[in-house]
C-alpha positions as CSV (number, residue, x, y, z in Angstrom):
1,M,-40.0,28.5,37.5
2,R,-38.4,25.1,36.8
3,L,-39.5,22.0,38.6
4,L,-38.1,18.5,38.7
5,H,-40.5,15.6,39.3
6,T,-39.2,12.3,40.7
7,S,-40.6,9.6,43.0
8,D,-40.4,6.0,44.3
9,W,-36.8,6.0,45.5
10,H,-37.5,3.0,47.7
11,L,-34.3,3.6,49.6
12,G,-33.2,0.3,51.3
13,R,-34.7,-2.0,48.8
14,T,-33.0,-5.2,47.7
15,F,-33.2,-6.9,44.3
16,H,-33.7,-10.6,44.8
17,G,-31.6,-10.4,47.9
18,A,-28.9,-8.1,46.5
19,W,-28.3,-4.8,48.3
20,L,-29.0,-1.8,46.0
21,L,-27.8,1.1,48.2
22,E,-24.8,2.0,46.0
23,S,-26.9,2.0,42.8
24,Q,-29.4,4.1,44.5
25,R,-26.7,6.6,45.6
26,A,-25.5,6.7,42.0
27,V,-28.9,7.7,40.5
28,L,-29.6,10.1,43.3
29,Q,-26.2,11.8,42.5
30,E,-27.4,12.2,38.9
31,I,-30.6,13.8,40.2
32,I,-28.6,16.2,42.4
33,D,-26.3,17.1,39.4
34,I,-29.4,17.7,37.1
35,T,-30.9,19.9,39.8
36,R,-27.7,22.0,40.0
37,E,-26.9,22.1,36.3
38,R,-30.5,23.0,35.2
39,S,-31.0,25.5,38.0
40,I,-34.1,23.7,39.3
41,D,-36.2,25.8,41.6
42,A,-38.1,22.9,43.3
43,V,-37.7,19.1,43.4
44,L,-41.0,17.2,43.8
45,I,-40.7,13.7,45.3
46,A,-44.0,11.9,45.0
47,G,-43.8,9.3,47.8
48,D,-42.2,6.0,48.6
49,I,-38.9,7.6,49.7
50,Y,-38.2,4.5,51.7
51,D,-39.0,0.9,50.9
52,R,-40.4,0.1,54.3
53,A,-42.1,1.8,57.2
54,L,-39.1,1.1,59.5
55,P,-36.2,1.8,57.1
56,H,-32.7,0.4,57.5
57,V,-30.3,2.8,59.2
58,D,-28.2,3.0,56.0
59,A,-31.2,4.0,54.0
60,V,-31.9,6.8,56.4
61,K,-28.3,8.0,56.1
62,L,-28.6,7.9,52.3
63,C,-31.9,9.9,52.4
64,N,-30.3,12.5,54.7
65,W,-27.3,12.9,52.4
66,A,-29.6,13.2,49.3
67,L,-31.8,15.9,50.9
68,R,-28.8,17.8,52.2
69,E,-27.2,17.8,48.7
70,L,-30.4,18.8,47.0
71,A,-31.0,21.6,49.4
72,G,-27.4,22.7,48.8
73,T,-28.2,23.4,45.2
74,G,-30.6,26.1,46.3
75,A,-33.7,24.2,45.2
76,R,-36.7,23.8,47.5
77,I,-37.8,20.2,48.1
78,I,-41.4,19.1,48.5
79,M,-42.0,15.5,49.3
80,T,-45.1,13.4,50.2
81,S,-45.4,10.1,52.0
82,G,-46.2,6.9,50.0
83,N,-47.7,3.6,50.9
84,H,-44.2,2.2,51.7
85,D,-43.4,5.1,54.1
86,S,-44.3,5.5,57.7
87,A,-46.1,8.9,57.5
88,S,-45.4,9.7,61.2
89,R,-41.6,8.8,60.9
90,L,-41.2,10.7,57.7
91,N,-43.0,13.7,59.1
92,F,-40.7,13.9,62.1
93,G,-39.1,17.4,62.3
94,A,-41.2,18.6,59.4
95,D,-41.8,22.1,61.0
96,L,-38.0,22.6,61.5
97,L,-37.1,21.4,58.0
98,D,-39.5,23.9,56.5
99,A,-37.0,26.6,57.4
100,A,-34.3,24.7,55.4
101,G,-36.5,24.6,52.3
102,V,-37.4,20.9,52.8
103,H,-41.2,20.5,52.9
104,I,-42.5,17.2,54.1
105,I,-46.2,16.7,53.6
106,A,-47.4,13.5,55.3
107,D,-50.7,14.4,57.0
108,L,-53.9,16.2,56.2
109,E,-53.1,19.3,58.1
110,R,-49.9,20.0,56.2
111,M,-51.7,19.2,52.9
112,L,-53.3,22.7,53.1
113,Q,-49.9,24.4,53.6
114,P,-48.6,24.5,50.0
115,A,-45.1,25.4,49.1
116,V,-45.5,28.7,47.2
117,L,-42.7,29.8,44.8
118,D,-42.6,33.4,43.7
119,A,-41.6,34.2,40.1
120,Q,-41.6,37.7,38.6
121,D,-44.9,37.3,36.9
122,H,-46.6,34.4,38.6
123,R,-46.6,32.1,41.6
124,V,-46.4,28.3,41.7
125,A,-48.5,26.7,44.5
126,I,-47.4,23.1,45.1
127,Y,-49.9,21.0,47.1
128,G,-48.8,17.7,48.5
129,I,-51.5,15.0,49.0
130,P,-49.9,12.2,51.2
131,Y,-50.8,8.6,50.7
132,L,-54.2,8.2,52.2
133,E,-55.2,4.9,53.7
134,P,-59.0,5.1,53.4
135,R,-60.0,3.6,56.7
136,M,-57.5,5.8,58.6
137,V,-58.7,9.1,57.2
138,M,-62.3,8.7,56.1
139,D,-63.7,10.2,59.3
140,Q,-61.4,13.2,59.1
141,L,-62.4,13.8,55.5
142,G,-66.1,13.2,56.2
143,V,-66.6,10.4,53.6
144,Q,-68.8,7.4,53.9
145,K,-67.0,4.9,51.8
146,A,-63.6,3.5,52.6
147,T,-62.2,3.7,49.1
148,H,-59.2,5.5,47.6
149,Q,-61.5,7.4,45.2
150,A,-63.6,8.7,48.0
151,V,-60.8,10.0,50.2
152,V,-58.7,11.4,47.4
153,A,-61.7,13.2,46.0
154,A,-62.5,14.7,49.4
155,A,-58.9,15.7,49.9
156,I,-58.8,17.4,46.5
157,T,-62.0,19.3,47.3
158,R,-60.2,20.8,50.3
159,V,-57.2,21.7,48.2
160,D,-59.4,23.3,45.6
161,E,-61.0,25.5,48.3
162,H,-57.6,26.6,49.6
163,L,-56.3,27.2,46.0
164,A,-59.3,29.4,45.3
165,Q,-58.5,31.6,48.3
166,L,-54.8,31.8,47.1
167,R,-55.8,32.9,43.6
168,A,-58.1,35.6,45.0
169,E,-55.0,37.3,46.4
170,G,-53.8,38.6,43.1
171,S,-51.0,37.5,40.8
172,P,-51.5,34.4,38.6
173,V,-51.1,31.1,40.4
174,V,-49.9,27.9,38.6
175,S,-51.3,24.9,40.5
176,V,-49.3,21.7,41.0
177,S,-50.5,18.7,42.9
178,L,-48.2,16.0,44.3
179,A,-49.7,12.6,45.1
180,H,-49.0,8.9,45.6
181,L,-51.7,6.7,44.2
182,F,-52.9,4.6,41.3
183,A,-54.5,6.8,38.7
184,A,-56.8,5.1,36.2
185,G,-55.1,4.5,32.9
186,G,-51.6,4.1,34.4
187,V,-49.5,1.0,33.6
188,G,-48.1,-0.9,36.5
189,S,-45.2,-3.3,36.9
190,D,-44.3,-6.3,39.1
191,S,-42.4,-4.3,41.7
192,E,-45.3,-2.2,43.1
193,R,-47.2,-3.2,46.2
194,E,-50.9,-3.3,45.6
195,L,-52.7,-0.6,47.6
196,S,-55.8,-2.8,47.8
197,T,-57.5,-5.8,46.1
198,G,-60.2,-5.8,43.5
199,N,-59.2,-2.5,41.8
200,L,-60.5,-0.6,44.8
201,D,-57.3,1.4,44.8
202,V,-57.8,3.0,41.3
203,V,-58.5,6.7,41.4
204,P,-60.1,8.5,38.4
205,V,-57.5,10.6,36.5
206,E,-60.1,13.3,36.0
207,L,-59.7,14.3,39.6
208,F,-56.3,15.7,38.7
209,E,-56.9,17.2,35.3
210,H,-57.8,20.7,36.5
211,F,-54.4,21.2,38.1
212,D,-51.8,22.8,35.8
213,Y,-49.5,19.8,36.5
214,S,-50.0,16.7,38.6
215,A,-46.8,14.9,39.8
216,L,-47.7,11.4,40.7
217,G,-45.9,8.5,42.3
218,H,-46.5,4.8,42.9
219,L,-46.2,3.3,39.4
220,H,-42.6,2.6,38.6
221,G,-42.8,3.2,34.8
222,R,-42.3,6.9,33.8
223,Q,-45.5,7.8,31.8
224,Q,-48.0,10.3,30.8
225,V,-51.5,9.3,31.9
226,R,-53.3,12.2,30.4
227,G,-52.4,15.8,29.6
228,H,-50.2,17.1,32.4
229,V,-51.0,14.1,34.7
230,R,-47.7,12.1,34.8
231,Y,-45.7,9.6,36.7
232,S,-42.0,10.0,37.0
233,G,-41.5,6.3,37.8
234,S,-38.7,4.9,40.0
235,P,-35.1,6.0,39.2
236,L,-34.0,2.3,39.3
237,A,-35.6,-0.8,37.9
238,Y,-36.9,-3.0,40.8
239,S,-38.2,-6.0,38.8
240,F,-37.5,-7.8,35.6
241,S,-40.8,-6.4,34.2
242,E,-39.0,-3.1,34.1
243,A,-36.0,-4.4,32.1
244,N,-37.0,-2.3,29.1
245,H,-38.0,0.9,31.0
246,K,-36.1,4.1,30.4
247,K,-35.7,5.6,33.8
248,G,-35.6,9.3,34.2
249,V,-37.2,12.5,35.6
250,W,-39.6,15.2,34.2
251,I,-38.5,18.8,34.2
252,I,-41.5,21.2,34.1
253,E,-41.3,24.9,33.1
254,T,-43.9,27.2,34.4
255,G,-45.1,30.6,33.2
256,P,-47.9,33.1,33.9
257,Q,-50.2,31.1,31.6
258,G,-49.5,27.7,33.2
259,I,-47.1,25.0,32.0
260,A,-44.7,26.4,29.4
261,G,-42.9,23.1,28.7
262,I,-42.2,19.5,29.9
263,E,-38.9,17.7,29.2
264,E,-37.8,14.2,29.9
265,V,-34.3,13.7,31.2
266,L,-33.0,10.1,31.3
267,L,-30.9,8.7,34.1
268,G,-28.0,6.3,33.7
269,V,-28.3,2.6,34.5
270,P,-25.9,1.5,37.2
271,K,-26.5,-2.2,36.4
272,R,-28.8,-3.3,33.6
273,L,-31.4,-6.1,33.8
274,V,-31.3,-8.8,31.2
275,I,-33.7,-11.6,30.4
276,L,-32.2,-14.7,28.8
277,R,-33.8,-17.8,27.3
278,G,-32.3,-20.9,25.7
279,E,-30.6,-24.2,26.4
280,L,-27.8,-24.1,28.9
281,Q,-24.9,-24.8,26.6
282,Q,-26.2,-22.4,24.0
283,L,-26.2,-19.6,26.6
284,L,-22.8,-20.4,27.8
285,D,-21.3,-20.4,24.3
286,D,-23.1,-17.6,22.5
287,P,-20.6,-14.8,21.9
288,D,-23.4,-12.3,21.4
289,L,-24.4,-12.5,25.0
290,G,-21.3,-10.7,26.3
291,Y,-23.4,-7.7,27.3
292,A,-25.2,-9.8,29.9
293,V,-22.1,-10.9,31.8
294,D,-22.2,-7.8,34.2
295,A,-26.0,-7.6,34.4
296,W,-28.7,-8.8,36.7
297,C,-30.0,-11.8,34.8
298,Q,-33.2,-13.8,34.7
299,V,-32.6,-17.0,32.9
300,T,-35.1,-19.5,31.5
301,L,-33.5,-22.8,30.5
302,T,-35.3,-24.7,27.7
303,D,-33.3,-28.0,27.8
304,P,-35.5,-31.1,27.4
305,E,-34.2,-32.3,30.8
306,R,-33.0,-30.1,33.6
307,P,-29.2,-29.9,33.6
308,A,-27.4,-30.9,36.7
309,E,-26.3,-28.0,39.0
310,A,-27.9,-25.6,36.5
311,M,-27.5,-22.4,38.6
312,Q,-23.8,-23.1,39.3
313,A,-23.3,-23.6,35.6
314,I,-25.2,-20.5,34.4
315,R,-23.4,-18.3,37.0
316,S,-20.0,-19.5,35.7
317,R,-20.7,-17.0,32.8
318,F,-23.4,-14.8,34.2
319,P,-22.5,-14.4,37.9
320,D,-25.4,-12.1,38.8
321,T,-28.1,-14.5,37.7
322,V,-30.8,-14.0,40.4
323,V,-33.7,-15.9,38.8
324,L,-33.6,-19.3,37.1
325,N,-36.6,-20.8,35.5
326,F,-37.1,-24.0,33.5
327,D,-39.4,-24.4,30.4
328,P,-38.4,-27.7,28.7
329,Q,-38.9,-27.6,24.9
330,G,-39.4,-30.6,22.7
331,V,-41.4,-32.3,25.4
332,E,-45.1,-33.0,25.2
333,D,-47.1,-30.9,27.6
334,K,-48.3,-33.9,29.5
335,E,-44.7,-34.9,30.0
336,K,-43.5,-31.5,31.2
337,P,-42.7,-31.3,34.9
338,T,-45.4,-29.6,36.9
339,S,-45.0,-27.9,40.3
340,Y,-43.9,-30.1,43.2
341,A,-47.3,-29.7,44.8
342,Q,-49.0,-30.9,41.6
343,R,-46.7,-33.8,41.2
344,L,-47.2,-34.8,44.9
345,A,-51.0,-34.8,44.4
346,K,-50.7,-37.1,41.4
347,A,-48.2,-39.5,42.9
348,A,-49.5,-43.0,42.9
349,S,-46.8,-44.6,45.1
350,T,-44.2,-44.0,47.8
351,E,-41.5,-44.4,45.2
352,E,-43.0,-41.5,43.1
353,V,-43.3,-39.3,46.2
354,V,-39.7,-39.7,47.1
355,Q,-38.4,-39.4,43.5
356,D,-40.4,-36.2,43.0
357,F,-39.0,-34.8,46.2
358,I,-35.4,-35.4,45.1
359,E,-36.1,-33.8,41.7
360,H,-37.7,-30.8,43.4
361,V,-34.8,-30.2,45.8
362,R,-31.8,-30.7,43.5
363,E,-33.6,-29.9,40.1
364,R,-32.6,-33.2,38.6
365,A,-34.4,-36.6,38.5
366,A,-32.8,-39.6,40.1
367,D,-30.9,-41.8,37.7
368,E,-31.3,-45.6,37.3
369,A,-28.8,-46.4,40.0
370,E,-30.3,-44.0,42.5
371,R,-33.8,-45.2,41.8
372,G,-32.6,-48.8,42.6
373,I,-31.2,-47.6,45.9
374,L,-34.4,-45.8,46.7
375,Q,-36.5,-48.8,45.9
376,S,-34.3,-51.0,48.1
377,V,-34.5,-48.6,51.1
378,I,-38.3,-48.3,50.7
379,Q,-38.7,-52.1,50.5
380,R,-36.6,-52.7,53.6
381,T,-38.6,-50.1,55.5
382,R,-41.8,-51.9,54.6
383,E,-40.4,-55.2,55.6
384,A,-39.3,-53.8,58.9
385,Q,-42.8,-52.4,59.6
386,V,-44.4,-55.8,58.8
387,S,-42.0,-57.7,61.1
388,R,-42.9,-55.6,64.1
């Protein structure tokens, strides 16, 4: 059997306000093509199909198209809910979709209804473990602590019991788990939403090591946590911390002895992410930066003083600059501009408060003539108050 592992589509997500639906369609088309060309038997989607619990109508249409096209390749589709999904909405019509080869596992009951694929000399049992919010499921699972570790361990115990019964029926069974969580040892990025605070969301990777393969979702970097416990990562980069990620999918070959092989297949990059740093004029003039003209850009300007209309200027060459930072070089640390709140707290006079506000709003300090006007207005205001 040949399986394809993907996750974290986040359909409907924006990138610093920019709509990503066409880029998402492009990478999904690649996954569909890979599924067809490589004769994939099952596509595993490990949660966060949507980016929000109530997805935009266009995101729902895109998901409907992708699932229809994937099913049209002849592959079965097994998907679990993630922390961004609404389990109840995603689960709608799940019983009917089973007949079409699309298996949605978004609750504890369906968790014990694995998708079983029959090969000539073995079977592949794919168990989906939906995203489990501890306080919502702890009573159903009979656990005392409202932690991810406790509820996931209890869920896996139930899966193990069901798997033992399946193996008792005869032919060899290759076990595959599909889950959306933060496994210890995984490396995160800036675009993931924390499941909880204080590391209470981390689940021991040992819980998944006894499965022949564990297809995980939630972390957006494709990675091997341990052995056959892996994240596919998101098919697109959703933060500049992922600028150097190589996005792709895993293809898993099964045999009667378990996993016969695992292959990475890289996906194309519809629009790359670039991080630039330097003085404004240097960035505008550097001929070696032509590769960044059509990219999403995060720019940090190092000019000693903030250039006037900096964003307008940088976008004249890099039109898709979505983040602009300032880190003045050649200036003593004590002279570097701090945040507006910090400057406001240190302001000793009304003049300083007003000048700091102007600099914060337009990203440029008032010049000498403007400071004269400000002082004149402030003085007249004070005189008017005294005369009342």
